[in-house]
N, C-alpha and C positions, 0 to 999 in steps of 0.2 A: 357160823350161826345162820339158821334158817330165817329168812325174812317173813315177817307177818304182813298181812294185808290190812291197811288202815283206810278209812274213808276220808272224805274232805273235811268233816267236822266230827268231833267226839267230845267226850268228857274225861278228864284225868284228875288224879290226885297228886298233890305236891306235898309229900310227907314232912319234909324239913320245914315247910312253911305252915303246916297244919291247915292246909286247904284241900277240900275234897269235892269231887264232882264238878270241877271247873270246866266251862266250855272252852274248847280249843279249836282253832282253825289250822288246818294243814295247808301250808302255802309253799309249794315247790318252787315258786318264783322268788322266795326270800331265802337268803343264805342263812341268816341267823334267826334265832328264836327271841321272842320278847314277851314281857308281861306288863300288864296295864297298871301303872302306879302314878300317883301325882304327889305333890308336896315332897319332892325328892330333895333332901337336904343332906349335905355332907357335914358330919360332926366328928368330934374326937373319937367316939367309940364306933364309928362306921357310917354307912348310909342309912338314913331313916326315910321311909316312904309310906304312903297309904295305898293299899291295894284297893282297886275299884272293881266291883262286880255287882250291879244292881239286882241280878237274879238271886244272890245269896246274901240276905240281910245279916247273917251272922259274920260274913267276911267283908262286906262292903265297908270301906273306910278303915279296915283293920291295919294297924301300924305294923310294919315289918322292918326289922333292923338287920342289915347285912354287914358283918364285921370284915369280911374279905371281899374285895371288889377290884375291878380294873376300870380304866377309862378307855373307851373304844370310839372309833368314828364309823358311823353306819350311813350308807347311802340309801335313801328311801326310794320308793318306786318312781317318784317324780324327779329323781336326780339330785335332791338336796342332801348334802352331807350334814349329819347331826353328831354332836358329841354326846355320848351316853355312858352311863355306868353299866358295867356287865358284872353279873354275879354267878356263882356256881351253886347249883341246887340239885334236886332230884325230882323225877316224875315217874308216876306209876301208871303204866299202861299194860293191858293184857296180863295182869297179875304180877308183872316184873317191875322192879325199880331200876331206873336208868339215871345216869348222871346227865345233866343238862346245863348249858350256859344260856343265861337269859339276860337280855339287855332290858333295862328299866326304861319304859317309854310311856308317855301320856297318849293312850289310845282312845281318848274320849269320843272321837268321831267314829270309832270302829265298833262293830257289833260283838266281837269276841274279845274277852280280856287277855287271852294268850294266843300268840301266833307261833306255830312250830315250823321252822325252816329246814332247808336241806342239810345243813351241818349236823343236826340231830338225827334226821331221817336216814341218811346214807348208811348203808350196810345193815340196817335194822328193819326197814319198812318198804313196802311197795304201796303206792297210793292208788286207790280205786275211787275215782271221783263220783261214781254212782252210789257209793256206800256212805252211811252216816252211823255214828255211835257204835261202831263194831266192838271196841274195847269195853265201853260202858255196858252194852247189852250182855257181853260175856260176864262181866262183873255181877250184873243183876241175876243172871241165870245161876252163877255159882252161889250167890247168897241165898237164892230161892231153894237150890238143891241142898244146901247145908242145914236147912231147917229140918229138924227131926220130926218125923211123923209119929203120932201116938200108936 
């Protein structure tokens, strides 16, 4: 599979979660990927949490339920090990849907609601830190080109 060049930040869709144009930060220093949720509660039917993204009023505080999940231990950049829930989902970049593992994390102090780590990037992408919104701009151009001219 040919690797695509992705920038340091972009916007992605998460079809299984019904989330579109969500800001993502590409972080080659992080091994795993995470999504910003709070009020994470384990119930009989799965993990319930609220997705947070102030840029998207339609999605901010949207409740998401994950029926399948695992518990993992993640070491943060400051060396602290946290117990987190990890879920399987999908992400759409460059018009393709990929499987992705996401840990549920309260990223309230962070600027981006989704962090994409090396585990997902490996064998699929090359990161060019000078670029931004490469996938999103391609999506916008495809949408613009698909509009029929009279």
